[in-house]
C-alpha positions in Angstrom: 13.7 4.2 8.7 14.4 6.5 5.8 12.5 9.8 5.5 12.3 11.6 2.2 10.7 15.1 2.1 10.5 16.7 -1.3 9.1 20.2 -1.3 5.4 20.6 -2.0 4.2 23.4 -4.3 2.6 26.3 -2.4 -0.7 26.7 -4.3 -3.5 28.8 -2.7 -7.0 30.0 -3.3 -5.8 33.1 -5.2 -4.0 30.8 -7.7 -7.2 28.9 -8.3 -9.1 32.2 -8.6 -6.7 33.5 -11.3 -7.0 30.2 -13.2 -10.8 30.2 -13.0 -11.1 33.9 -13.8 -13.1 34.5 -10.7 -12.7 36.2 -7.3 -11.1 34.3 -4.4 -14.4 34.6 -2.5 -16.1 32.7 -5.3 -13.6 29.9 -4.9 -14.2 29.8 -1.2 -18.0 29.5 -1.8 -17.5 26.8 -4.4 -15.3 24.7 -2.1 -17.5 25.3 0.9 -20.8 24.5 -0.8 -21.9 28.1 -0.6 -24.5 29.9 -2.7 -23.1 29.6 -6.3 -24.4 28.3 -9.6 -23.5 24.8 -10.6 -21.8 26.1 -13.8 -19.6 28.4 -11.8 -18.8 25.7 -9.3 -17.8 23.4 -12.1 -15.6 26.1 -13.5 -13.8 26.5 -10.1 -13.4 22.8 -9.7 -11.8 22.5 -13.1 -9.3 25.2 -12.0 -8.7 23.2 -8.8 -7.8 20.2 -10.8 -5.6 22.1 -13.2 -3.6 23.9 -10.6 -3.3 20.8 -8.3 -4.6 22.9 -5.3 -5.6 20.8 -2.3 -8.4 22.6 -0.4 -7.2 22.7 3.2 -10.1 22.2 5.6 -7.9 20.2 8.0 -7.1 22.9 10.5 -10.8 24.0 10.7 -11.9 20.5 11.2 -9.3 19.8 13.9 -10.4 23.0 15.8 -14.1 22.5 15.5 -14.1 18.7 15.8 -16.9 18.5 13.2 -16.7 14.7 13.0 -13.8 13.5 15.0 -13.6 10.6 12.5 -10.8 9.1 10.5 -11.5 7.3 7.2 -9.6 4.1 6.5 -9.8 2.5 3.1 -8.0 -0.8 2.5 -7.7 -2.9 -0.7 -8.6 -6.3 0.8 -9.6 -6.7 4.5 -9.1 -10.5 4.0 -5.4 -9.9 3.5 -3.7 -10.1 6.9 -1.5 -7.2 6.0 -4.5 -4.8 5.9 -6.1 -6.4 8.9 -3.0 -5.8 11.0 -2.6 -2.2 9.7 -6.3 -1.5 10.4 -5.9 -2.7 13.9 -3.0 -0.3 14.6 -4.8 2.6 13.0 -7.9 2.0 15.1 -5.9 1.7 18.3 -4.0 5.0 17.6 -7.3 6.7 16.7 -9.0 5.5 19.9 -6.1 6.8 22.0 -6.6 10.2 20.3 -10.4 10.2 21.0 -11.3 9.6 17.3 -13.5 7.1 15.6 -12.6 5.1 12.4 -14.8 4.4 9.3 -13.4 1.3 7.6 -14.1 0.6 4.0 -12.9 -2.4 2.0 -12.5 -1.5 -1.7 -11.9 -5.2 -2.7 -9.4 -3.7 -5.2 -12.3 -2.3 -7.2 -11.7 1.3 -8.5 -15.4 1.9 -8.8 -15.9 1.0 -5.1 -13.0 3.3 -4.2 -14.6 6.2 -6.0 -17.9 5.6 -4.2 -16.1 5.4 -0.8 -14.1 8.5 -1.5 -17.3 10.3 -2.1 -18.7 8.9 1.1 -15.7 10.1 3.1 -16.1 13.6 1.8 -19.8 13.6 2.5 -19.2 12.4 6.0 -16.6 15.2 6.4 -14.0 12.9 7.9 -11.1 14.7 9.7 -8.5 12.7 7.8 -8.2 9.8 5.4 -5.7 6.8 5.3 -6.0 4.7 2.3 -4.3 1.9 0.3 -5.4 2.8 -3.3 -5.5 0.5 -6.3 -3.1 1.3 -9.1 -6.0 2.9 -11.1 -7.0 5.2 -8.3 -3.4 6.0 -7.4 -2.9 7.3 -10.9 -6.1 9.4 -10.6 -5.4 10.9 -7.2 -3.7 14.1 -8.6 -6.9 15.1 -10.4 -9.4 14.2 -7.7 -9.0 17.4 -5.6 -9.6 15.7 -2.3 -10.5 18.2 0.3 -9.4 16.0 3.2 -5.8 15.4 4.5 -4.8 12.0 3.1 -2.0 9.5 3.9 -1.3 6.6 1.6 -0.1 3.2 2.7 1.3 0.3 0.6 1.5 2.6 -2.4 3.0 6.1 -2.8 0.7 7.7 -5.4 1.7 10.8 -7.4 5.1 12.1 -6.3 5.1 15.0 -3.9 1.3 15.2 -3.4 0.5 12.9 -0.4 2.3 11.7 2.7 2.9 8.0 2.6 4.2 5.0 4.6 5.7 2.1 2.7 7.7 -1.1 3.2 11.0 -1.2 1.3 9.6 -4.0 -0.8 12.6 -4.3 -3.2 15.0 -4.5 -0.3 12.9 -7.2 1.5 12.6 -9.4 -1.6 16.3 -9.0 -2.4 17.1 -10.1 1.2 15.2 -13.4 0.6 17.1 -14.1 -2.6 20.4 -13.5 -0.8 19.3 -15.9 1.9 18.3 -18.6 -0.6 21.6 -18.2 -2.5 23.6 -18.5 0.7 21.8 -21.8 1.3 23.0 -23.1 -2.0 20.0 -22.4 -4.2 20.5 -21.3 -7.8 17.1 -22.2 -9.4 14.8 -19.8 -7.8 11.3 -18.8 -9.0 9.4 -15.8 -7.7 5.6 -15.7 -7.6 4.1 -12.1 -7.8 0.6 -10.7 -8.1 0.0 -9.4 -11.6 -2.1 -6.3 -10.7 -0.2 -5.4 -7.5 2.3 -2.5 -7.4 3.7 -4.0 -4.3 4.2 -7.2 -6.2 6.0 -5.3 -9.0 8.3 -3.6 -6.5 9.1 -7.0 -4.9 9.7 -8.5 -8.4 12.2 -5.7 -9.2 14.1 -6.5 -5.9 14.0 -10.2 -6.8 15.3 -9.6 -10.3 18.0 -7.2 -9.1 19.3 -9.6 -6.5 19.3 -12.6 -8.9 21.3 -10.5 -11.4 23.8 -9.5 -8.7 24.4 -13.2 -8.0 24.8 -14.0 -11.7 21.5 -15.9 -11.9 18.7 -15.7 -14.4 15.5 -14.3 -12.7 12.4 -16.4 -13.1 9.5 -14.1 -12.1 5.9 -15.3 -12.6 3.1 -12.8 -12.4 -0.2 -14.4 -11.3 -3.5 -12.9 -12.5 -6.0 -12.1 -9.8 -8.4 -14.7 -11.3 -5.9 -17.6 -11.0 -5.9 -19.5 -7.6 -2.4 -19.3 -6.1 -2.3 -23.1 -5.6 -3.0 -23.7 -9.3 -0.3 -21.2 -10.4 2.3 -22.8 -8.1 1.4 -26.3 -9.3 1.9 -25.3 -12.9 5.5 -24.1 -12.0 6.3 -27.3 -10.0 5.1 -29.6 -12.8 7.5 -28.1 -15.4 10.5 -30.1 -16.6 12.9 -27.6 -15.1 11.1 -27.2 -11.8 12.8 -24.7 -9.4 14.7 -25.7 -6.3 13.2 -22.8 -4.4 10.0 -20.7 -4.5 9.7 -17.2 -3.3 6.0 -16.0 -2.8 5.4 -12.2 -2.8 2.5 -12.3 -0.3 0.9 -14.6 2.3 -1.9 -15.8 -0.1 0.6 -16.8 -2.7 2.8 -18.4 0.0 -0.2 -20.5 1.3 -1.0 -21.5 -2.2 2.6 -22.6 -2.8 2.6 -24.7 0.3 -0.6 -26.4 -0.7 0.9 -27.0 -4.2 4.0 -28.7 -2.8 1.9 -31.1 -0.8 -0.4 -31.8 -3.8 2.7 -32.5 -5.9 4.1 -34.9 -3.3 7.1 -32.7 -2.5 8.6 -32.2 0.9 9.9 -28.9 2.2 12.9 -28.3 2.3 14.2 -31.6 1.0 12.6 -31.3 -2.4 11.9 -27.6 -2.5 12.8 -24.5 -0.4 9.9 -22.1 0.3 9.8 -18.6 1.6 7.7 -15.5 1.3 6.1 -12.5 3.1 4.0 -12.0 6.2 4.7 -13.6 9.5 1.3 -15.1 10.2 0.8 -17.6 13.0 0.3 -20.5 10.6 3.8 -19.9 9.0 5.4 -20.9 12.3 3.1 -23.8 13.0 3.4 -25.8 9.7 6.3 -28.1 9.6 9.2 -27.3 9.3 8.2 -23.6 9.7 8.3 -21.1 6.8 11.0 -18.4 6.3 9.2 -15.1 5.8 9.7 -11.3 5.8 7.7 -9.9 8.7 6.2 -6.5 7.9 6.0 -4.0 10.7 2.2 -3.7 10.6 1.9 -1.9 13.9 4.5 0.6 12.9 2.9 1.2 9.5 -0.5 1.9 11.0 0.9 4.2 13.8 3.3 6.0 11.4 0.3 6.7 9.1 -1.6 8.2 12.0 1.4 10.3 13.1 1.8 11.7 9.5 -2.0 12.5 9.5 -1.8 14.3 12.9 1.2 16.2 11.7 -0.6 17.3 8.6 -3.6 18.4 10.6 -1.4 20.5 12.9 0.7 22.0 10.1 -1.1 21.7 6.7 1.7 23.4 4.8 4.6 21.3 5.8 6.5 19.4 3.1 5.1 16.1 1.9 6.8 13.1 3.6 7.5 9.5 2.5 8.4 7.0 5.2 10.1 3.8 4.0 10.2 1.1 6.6 12.2 -2.2 6.6 10.9 -5.7 7.1 12.4 -8.3 9.4 13.6 -11.6 7.9 12.5 -14.6 10.0 14.5 -17.7 9.0 12.9 -21.1 9.7 13.3 -24.7 8.4 11.7 -24.3 5.0 14.9 -22.8 3.6 17.4 -25.0 5.4 20.5 -25.9 3.3 20.3 -29.2 1.5 
C-alpha cells in the first residue's frame, strides 16, 4: 500500500473574514447559522468558496456526539463493488458505535447534490462518498462543512482524503497475463463515463504499448447494454482473441455475448475482467479476474475519517491499494 500525503493549505476563519471584508465573529455566525442577514451570509459563503476554506466542525461533533452518524454515498448500489465497500463501512461504523445513512446517487449529479444537502442538514459526523465525475470536479467549490473521504475517485488534488485501487496497475497486470498466454489481439471494454474505466484504459494501453501491440480500447456508453457492445466487437471481421472487461457488469455482458455468438471460452476467446464475484468462479471454465480489496477499502476509508476527526489539521492523505489477480481457466493458453 502506497501513501501519498501532499501538504494541505492552512486556511482559517480569519482568512475568510479578510476576503469577505467582515469580522471573524461574523464568519462564525454565518457558518453556524447564527443571527445574520441572508445577504451577509451569502457574502461570507462566497469568500469561503474563493479561499477554499473547509469549515471544521468535526472536532466539535466528535466531542458532543450530535448525531453519531456517518453518511455514505455510492454511485450505484447494484454494482457489487459498492455493495462490498458499503458492507465494510457499516461494520466499521457499528464497531465504533456509529450509524450509517446510505444514499445511492445512481450516477446522477442532481441526486448527489440533493443528498449532500441532506447530509449537511442531518449534521452527519463524517461523509464517505464515491462522487460522479461532475460532482468530483465541483467539490472544491462546495464548501462542505463535514469531514469527507472519497472512494473510487480522488477528487480535487490535496483537498480530500481518498482511498483508491491502483486501476492502471491492475489492468496492465491482466494484459501482461494475456500476452504471457500467447494473446496478441486483445480488446478492452471500458465504461465511457467512468473515471475508473478511464484509469484502467490507460493501464491497458500502456501495457499493450510496452508489449509492442496496438491497443484496442472500446468505451461503452451507459445507455448501451454490455452484451450488445461485446457482441458488436465479436462480430467484426478482425474479432479479438481476448476480451478484457473493466468491471463486473461488462464482464457478465461479455460472457453472455460469447455464448450468443456460439464461441467457447477459452478455445475461441480468452476472457478476463474485474471483481471476484461468486459467479465468476462457478461458470465454466472459471473467469480470470482482478479481485478488489473491498473490505480493506471500506475500513481504510473509515480509518481516514476517524483520523481526520481526531486531527482535523493533518495533511490530506491518498491511499492507493493493489488488487489481487485470480487466474482461472478462461485465459488458459491455447
